C-alpha distance (Angstrom), angle and dihedral (degrees) to the residues before:
residue distance angle dihedral
M1 . . .
S2 3.80 . .
S3 3.79 125.0 .
T4 3.81 92.5 -130.5
L5 3.80 92.7 53.8
T6 3.80 91.3 48.1
I7 3.80 94.2 50.1
A8 3.81 90.1 47.9
W9 3.80 90.6 49.9
I10 3.84 91.9 50.2
A11 3.82 92.9 48.2
L12 3.83 96.7 42.5
P13 3.84 98.3 81.7
F14 3.80 93.2 50.8
L15 3.79 92.7 46.3
S16 3.79 90.1 48.1
G17 3.80 91.3 48.9
F18 3.80 88.6 56.6
L19 3.83 91.8 46.4
I20 3.81 91.8 51.8
Y21 3.79 89.3 64.8
L22 3.81 90.8 49.8
L23 3.82 93.2 44.2
P24 3.82 105.1 28.5
K25 3.80 93.4 166.9
L26 3.80 88.8 65.1
D27 3.81 94.7 49.2
R28 3.82 97.3 115.1
Y29 3.79 94.0 42.3
L30 3.80 94.7 49.4
A31 3.80 92.4 46.6
L32 3.79 92.5 47.7
G33 3.81 92.1 47.7
V34 3.80 91.7 53.7
A35 3.81 92.8 49.2
L36 3.81 92.5 47.9
A37 3.80 89.7 49.8
G38 3.79 87.1 56.6
I39 3.81 91.2 55.7
V40 3.80 90.3 51.3
Y41 3.82 90.9 48.6
A42 3.82 95.1 47.0
L43 3.79 101.7 45.5
P44 3.84 95.9 73.7
L45 3.81 89.6 49.2
V46 3.81 92.8 61.5
T47 3.80 100.3 32.9
Q48 3.79 116.6 35.7
Y49 3.79 105.5 24.4
G50 3.81 132.1 87.2
V51 3.76 131.7 -88.0
A52 3.79 130.2 -42.3
G53 3.78 112.4 -83.4
E54 3.81 94.0 29.2
S55 3.80 110.1 122.0
L56 3.78 111.7 -127.0
L57 3.79 96.5 -177.7
T58 3.81 133.8 8.6
L59 3.82 122.6 -170.8
E60 3.81 119.0 -170.8
L61 3.79 108.5 -155.4
L62 3.81 99.1 170.1
D63 3.79 105.6 6.6
R64 3.80 93.6 179.8
F65 3.81 89.7 62.1
G66 3.80 96.0 35.7
V67 3.82 93.4 -113.8
T68 3.79 100.3 159.5
L69 3.79 139.4 157.7
V70 3.80 118.2 -145.7
I71 3.80 126.4 -172.5
D72 3.79 121.9 -169.0
Q73 3.78 140.2 140.8
L74 3.82 91.7 -73.1
S75 3.80 88.9 56.7
G76 3.78 89.0 48.0
Y77 3.81 94.8 60.7
F78 3.80 92.3 50.8
I79 3.81 94.2 42.8
L80 3.81 90.7 51.0
T81 3.81 90.8 49.1
N82 3.80 90.8 50.8
A83 3.81 93.0 49.1
L84 3.81 95.6 47.2
V85 3.81 95.2 46.0
T86 3.82 93.1 45.6
T87 3.81 91.1 48.2
A88 3.80 90.4 50.8
V89 3.82 92.6 49.5
I90 3.82 91.8 49.9
L91 3.81 90.1 50.1
Y92 3.81 89.8 47.8
C93 3.82 90.7 54.2
W94 3.82 94.3 41.3
H95 3.81 96.6 105.3
S96 3.80 95.7 33.6
N97 3.77 128.4 97.8
K98 3.80 95.0 -107.6
T99 3.79 112.0 149.7
A100 3.78 130.5 -130.5
F101 3.82 87.0 -99.8
F102 3.83 90.4 63.5
Y103 3.80 93.9 50.3
T104 3.80 91.2 45.1
Q105 3.79 93.0 54.2
T106 3.80 91.3 42.9
I107 3.78 93.1 54.5
I108 3.83 93.4 42.5
L109 3.79 87.8 51.3
Y110 3.81 88.4 49.8
G111 3.80 92.1 51.3
S112 3.80 93.8 46.3
V113 3.80 91.5 50.2
N114 3.81 89.3 51.7
A115 3.80 88.9 50.9
V116 3.81 89.5 58.2
F117 3.79 90.6 51.7
V118 3.82 92.0 59.2
C119 3.83 98.7 38.7
S120 3.79 119.6 114.4
D121 3.80 99.6 172.1
F122 3.78 134.2 63.9
I123 3.81 99.4 -123.5
S124 3.82 95.7 52.7
L125 3.79 88.3 45.9
Y126 3.81 90.8 51.5
V127 3.81 92.7 52.5
A128 3.81 92.8 46.8
L129 3.82 93.1 48.2
E130 3.79 92.0 49.9
V131 3.82 91.9 51.3
I132 3.80 88.3 49.6
S133 3.82 90.1 52.9
I134 3.80 92.1 53.6
A135 3.82 95.1 45.3
A136 3.82 91.8 45.2
F137 3.81 91.2 49.3
L138 3.81 91.2 52.3
L139 3.80 91.0 50.3
I140 3.82 93.5 46.3
A141 3.83 90.2 50.8
Y142 3.84 93.0 40.9
S143 3.81 94.6 112.3
R144 3.84 88.6 54.9
S145 3.80 93.7 -142.1
D146 3.79 118.0 145.4
R147 3.79 89.9 -111.7
S148 3.81 95.7 50.7
I149 3.82 92.7 46.8
W150 3.81 91.4 50.5
V151 3.83 92.5 48.0
G152 3.81 89.9 47.5
L153 3.80 93.5 49.7
R154 3.80 90.3 47.0
Y155 3.80 89.9 53.1
L156 3.80 91.4 47.1
F157 3.81 92.7 49.6
V158 3.81 94.6 49.8
S159 3.79 91.2 44.3
N160 3.80 93.7 50.0
V161 3.80 93.7 47.4
A162 3.81 89.6 50.9
M163 3.79 91.1 49.7
L164 3.81 91.3 51.6
F165 3.81 88.5 60.6
Y166 3.80 88.7 45.9
L167 3.81 93.6 50.2
V168 3.81 92.5 52.8
G169 3.79 88.5 52.1
A170 3.82 91.3 49.1
V171 3.82 90.3 52.6
L172 3.81 90.3 51.6
V173 3.82 89.6 51.8
Y174 3.80 90.0 52.0
K175 3.80 91.3 47.3
A176 3.81 90.3 54.5
N177 3.82 97.4 43.3
H178 3.83 108.2 16.8
S179 3.79 84.7 -126.0
F180 3.80 136.6 88.5
A181 3.83 92.7 -147.6
F182 3.80 118.4 129.4
A183 3.81 86.7 -122.1
G184 3.81 88.6 70.9
L185 3.79 91.3 68.0
G186 3.80 89.7 82.9
N187 3.83 91.6 63.4
A188 3.80 96.3 38.0
P189 3.83 123.1 108.0
P190 3.83 117.6 -98.9
E191 3.80 92.5 -106.1
A192 3.81 90.1 59.1
V193 3.79 91.8 54.4
A194 3.81 91.4 46.6
L195 3.82 93.8 48.7
I196 3.80 94.3 47.0
F197 3.79 93.9 46.2
L198 3.81 91.2 47.2
G199 3.80 91.0 55.1
I200 3.78 94.0 46.5
L201 3.82 95.3 42.8
T202 3.80 89.9 52.0
K203 3.79 92.3 45.8
G204 3.79 90.1 48.5
G205 3.81 94.9 49.0
I206 3.81 96.6 -118.6
F207 3.83 123.1 166.7
V208 3.84 117.8 -39.3
S209 3.81 92.0 -21.5
G210 3.81 86.4 65.6
L211 3.80 96.9 57.9
W212 3.81 89.4 108.7
L213 3.79 84.9 73.9
P214 3.87 104.5 75.5
L215 3.80 96.1 58.7
T216 3.81 94.4 39.8
H217 3.79 96.0 49.8
S218 3.79 96.8 38.7
E219 3.81 96.7 48.8
S220 3.80 96.6 46.4
E221 3.80 122.4 93.4
T222 3.80 114.6 -84.7
P223 3.84 98.3 -101.5
V224 3.82 91.3 44.3
S225 3.82 90.9 51.2
A226 3.81 88.3 52.7
L227 3.81 90.8 52.4
L228 3.80 94.2 45.9
S229 3.81 96.8 48.2
G230 3.79 95.7 32.6
I231 3.79 100.0 50.3
V232 3.81 119.1 -13.4
V233 3.80 96.7 70.8
K234 3.82 88.2 48.6
T235 3.81 89.3 71.9
G236 3.80 92.5 72.9
V237 3.79 92.3 42.4
F238 3.81 92.6 50.4
S239 3.80 92.5 52.8
I240 3.80 90.8 51.3
L241 3.80 91.8 49.1
R242 3.80 91.0 50.5
C243 3.81 91.8 52.4
V244 3.81 95.7 42.7
L245 3.79 92.6 50.8
M246 3.80 88.7 53.4
F247 3.81 96.4 46.3
D248 3.78 117.4 38.5
S249 3.81 90.6 -170.2
T250 3.82 89.8 75.8
N251 3.81 94.0 47.5
V252 3.80 98.0 94.4
I253 3.82 92.1 45.1
I254 3.79 93.2 55.0
R255 3.80 93.4 41.2
S256 3.82 87.7 54.5
F257 3.79 92.0 53.4
G258 3.80 89.0 45.8
V259 3.81 92.5 56.5
A260 3.81 92.2 43.9
A261 3.81 92.0 50.1
A262 3.82 92.2 46.9
L263 3.80 92.0 53.9
L264 3.81 97.1 40.1
G265 3.80 94.8 49.0
V266 3.79 96.3 45.2
T267 3.82 92.6 46.8
Y268 3.80 91.4 56.3
A269 3.81 92.4 40.6
V270 3.82 93.0 54.8
F271 3.81 93.1 58.8
E272 3.82 99.2 34.7
K273 3.82 114.6 111.5
D274 3.82 98.1 -170.1
T275 3.80 108.1 86.7
K276 3.81 97.7 -147.4
R277 3.80 93.1 45.5
M278 3.78 88.9 48.2
L279 3.81 90.8 54.8
A280 3.80 90.8 47.2
L281 3.81 92.5 50.1
S282 3.78 89.1 47.3
T283 3.80 87.7 55.4
I284 3.82 89.1 62.6
S285 3.79 88.5 53.2
Q286 3.80 94.6 46.5
L287 3.81 92.0 49.2
G288 3.79 85.9 55.9
W289 3.81 88.5 56.5
I290 3.81 89.7 56.4
L291 3.82 91.7 53.5
A292 3.81 95.8 40.9
A293 3.82 90.1 76.2
P294 3.83 106.9 20.5
E295 3.81 94.6 -178.9
V296 3.82 91.2 68.3
G297 3.80 99.3 26.3
G298 3.80 93.9 115.5
I299 3.79 93.6 66.0
Y300 3.80 92.7 47.8
A301 3.82 90.2 48.2
L302 3.81 89.5 55.4
A303 3.81 92.2 48.8
H304 3.80 93.3 47.7
G305 3.81 96.5 43.7
L306 3.80 93.1 54.3
V307 3.78 96.4 44.9
K308 3.79 96.6 43.3
A309 3.82 91.3 51.6
V310 3.81 92.6 52.9
L311 3.81 91.1 45.0
F312 3.81 93.9 53.4
L313 3.81 91.6 45.9
S314 3.82 89.9 49.2
V315 3.80 95.3 47.0
G316 3.81 87.9 51.7
A317 3.81 87.8 65.3
L318 3.81 95.2 52.4
P319 3.83 117.7 107.0
S320 3.83 92.1 -124.8
R321 3.78 141.2 15.2
N322 3.81 92.3 -141.6
I323 3.80 111.1 95.2
K324 3.82 91.5 -153.8
E325 3.81 91.1 57.5
L326 3.81 91.8 45.6
Q327 3.80 89.7 55.1
Q328 3.81 88.5 60.4
Q329 3.82 99.5 49.4
P330 3.83 126.1 51.1
I331 3.80 119.5 -122.1
A332 3.80 127.6 -149.3
T333 3.81 111.4 -72.8
S334 3.80 91.6 -135.5
L335 3.81 91.0 56.4
W336 3.81 90.6 44.2
L337 3.81 90.5 55.0
V338 3.82 90.9 54.4
L339 3.80 89.5 50.1
V340 3.80 91.4 48.8
V341 3.81 94.0 52.1
A342 3.82 91.3 48.1
C343 3.82 93.0 46.1
L344 3.80 91.7 48.6
S345 3.81 90.6 51.3
I346 3.79 95.5 50.7
S347 3.82 89.4 45.0
G348 3.81 90.1 55.1
F349 3.81 102.6 -107.5
P350 3.84 115.7 168.9
F351 3.83 121.7 -98.3
L352 3.79 93.1 35.1
V353 3.81 126.6 88.3
G354 3.80 92.5 -111.5
F355 3.81 90.0 67.7
G356 3.80 95.4 57.5
A357 3.82 92.0 41.2
K358 3.82 92.7 52.8
I359 3.80 94.6 44.6
L360 3.81 91.2 48.2
T361 3.81 91.5 48.8
L362 3.81 93.2 48.1
K363 3.81 89.2 48.7
N364 3.82 90.8 56.4
L365 3.81 97.6 47.0
L366 3.78 122.7 115.3
P367 3.84 115.6 -117.5
W368 3.82 94.0 -104.3
Q369 3.82 91.1 56.0
W370 3.77 97.3 51.4
I371 3.82 102.2 86.9
A372 3.81 95.1 43.0
M373 3.80 94.2 49.2
N374 3.80 92.9 47.5
V375 3.79 87.8 53.1
A376 3.81 86.5 52.3
V377 3.84 89.4 52.9
V378 3.81 91.1 56.7
G379 3.82 90.8 42.7
T380 3.79 91.0 54.7
A381 3.80 90.8 51.6
I382 3.82 89.6 50.4
A383 3.81 93.3 49.2
Y384 3.80 94.8 50.3
A385 3.80 95.6 41.3
R386 3.81 87.5 82.6
F387 3.81 90.1 70.9
I388 3.79 94.8 43.6
F389 3.82 92.8 53.8
L390 3.82 96.0 47.7
P391 3.82 114.7 124.0
H392 3.81 114.9 -109.0
N393 3.79 144.1 171.7
T394 3.79 137.7 176.0
Q395 3.80 96.6 -109.4
T396 3.80 105.5 57.5
G397 3.78 138.6 68.0
K398 3.80 99.2 16.3
A399 3.81 93.5 118.4
M400 3.82 91.4 63.9
I401 3.80 93.9 57.2
K402 3.80 111.9 96.7
P403 3.83 117.5 -131.7
G404 3.80 92.3 -119.0
F405 3.79 92.2 54.3
W406 3.79 95.2 81.6
L407 3.81 93.9 52.0
A408 3.80 90.8 50.2
A409 3.81 94.6 43.1
S410 3.81 92.5 47.5
L411 3.80 91.2 52.8
L412 3.80 93.9 47.9
I413 3.81 96.5 42.5
G414 3.80 89.4 46.8
A415 3.81 89.2 51.7
L416 3.83 91.2 49.2
I417 3.79 88.5 56.8
A418 3.81 98.1 38.5
T419 3.81 95.6 49.2
N420 3.79 88.8 51.1
G421 3.81 85.8 94.9
V422 3.80 92.9 67.9
Y423 3.82 91.1 95.3
L424 3.80 110.1 18.4
E425 3.82 90.7 162.0
A426 3.81 86.9 78.4
Y427 3.79 90.5 74.0
T428 3.76 102.0 95.0
L429 3.78 122.7 129.5
A430 3.81 91.7 -115.5
N431 3.81 93.3 52.6
M432 3.80 93.5 47.1
I433 3.80 92.9 48.8
K434 3.80 90.6 47.8
A435 3.81 92.9 50.0
V436 3.81 94.4 47.7
S437 3.82 90.7 45.2
F438 3.81 93.3 53.4
I439 3.80 91.0 48.2
G440 3.81 90.5 48.0
V441 3.81 91.6 51.1
G442 3.80 89.4 49.9
W443 3.80 92.3 51.5
V444 3.81 92.3 48.7
V445 3.81 91.9 49.8
Y446 3.80 89.7 48.8
R447 3.82 94.6 50.0
M448 3.80 96.0 41.4
L449 3.80 100.5 39.4
V450 3.81 122.2 -1.2
Q451 3.81 95.9 49.1
R452 3.80 89.7 56.2
V453 3.80 97.9 44.0
T454 3.79 125.9 84.3
L455 3.81 108.7 -159.1
K456 3.78 123.9 158.5
L457 3.79 113.5 -161.5
P458 3.84 117.7 -149.1
R459 3.81 118.4 -91.0
V460 3.78 97.7 -168.2
L461 3.82 94.3 117.4
E462 3.82 90.0 57.3
Q463 3.80 91.4 66.7
L464 3.79 114.4 108.0
E465 3.80 96.6 -119.2
H466 3.81 91.0 52.4
L467 3.80 94.9 46.9
V468 3.80 90.9 66.8
G469 3.80 91.4 44.3
V470 3.80 90.3 52.6
M471 3.82 88.9 54.9
S472 3.82 89.7 59.2
V473 3.81 92.0 49.7
M474 3.81 90.4 47.1
L475 3.81 90.6 50.7
I476 3.81 91.2 54.6
L477 3.81 90.6 46.9
L478 3.81 92.6 48.6
F479 3.80 92.6 47.7
W480 3.81 90.6 51.0
M481 3.81 91.8 48.3
V482 3.84 93.1 48.1
V483 3.81 92.7 48.3
A484 3.81 91.6 45.4
């Protein structure tokens, strides 16, 4: 992997975003070309190169300050996820009336997310995350309705407050090491570690500090929801993985937050009746899965990004967001089949990438995590059973499906099948029986209990005033855990 090619690949999205304004009639083509180039760049990173953790390319931009870009196999999984999801969203919007502004912000968001995936210092990461916040806000508020603008501003406020904590922590790291490099975290004071992790955990939507996520993702337009849940929240998770893999002392802390997020998100998702909110709450849980076993988090991030994008695009074609109403009116069988494949993948069914990702994650858990994460497996199957048991027929609902949906869904479903080969060692009889058994238990619990129960869990912590308060509590908890 040459340095020149890498620099060109990093700069391409921003150059294309500028060109889209000069050549608005080529907006879709330029955006699609950039995303496809990302797929071409990422594939060698995850297929033909060495082992995870081995640096394939290191670029020192400002060596005195530790400003460095690092590309390895972990980066490759996230870069590939970003490219595939962005390509699918562009294809989904191909026949819509989206303006050049939409494609510009989409491709700038894509480039900024890629920048995070190659960062190895806190100042470059800060800049990239702030650009992501602005681009994401503009996409959330794209429809310019009062609701979308409020949700966008709420997201921007929470994000900026989190990054203020992060920036203070980054300054403390520099003060201790005269460098912004991630490597300086090992010599930094405990408060620096707590502040940085608070900012990144909030940005990544982890545990209670991620409760800004359900409203933001559920109220955005369908393609924007796919981008947010598929790739944007992965930026915080990636940064945590990079730090944890460098410093084993933080491993147990992050694994603890991973387990807590997995259980919290799936508990809310099981009882949620709004389909888009359910997917958003499930994202909190799935991000916890990535952090529960940091050594193999890249593969799980790929599996989740692909499936969550296709789920949000599919739910956008349903006649209602209310699961009770959907149970009374059949949907198109073709759309139902797409939902089934996606739900089976995220539940861990064999022959889809979600199976290998779940088995690999469970294999790398510590003993104290095992029971909780197996409960989360069953919970995921329960949550997604609601889509699998929806009524359907071949004659209804086709008019609501946008023309670009099938191109996007075909790409993502194809990727779910093709990337299944990432961990072929998962295919043992014992693993397959275990996976099918857990899914079967989840379906039985759903049909016998959850489907018949109406339980509304409290949303008080999702309110704006409480989100900031939760950050303070999380900071105290993190500081205590780091010191301990």
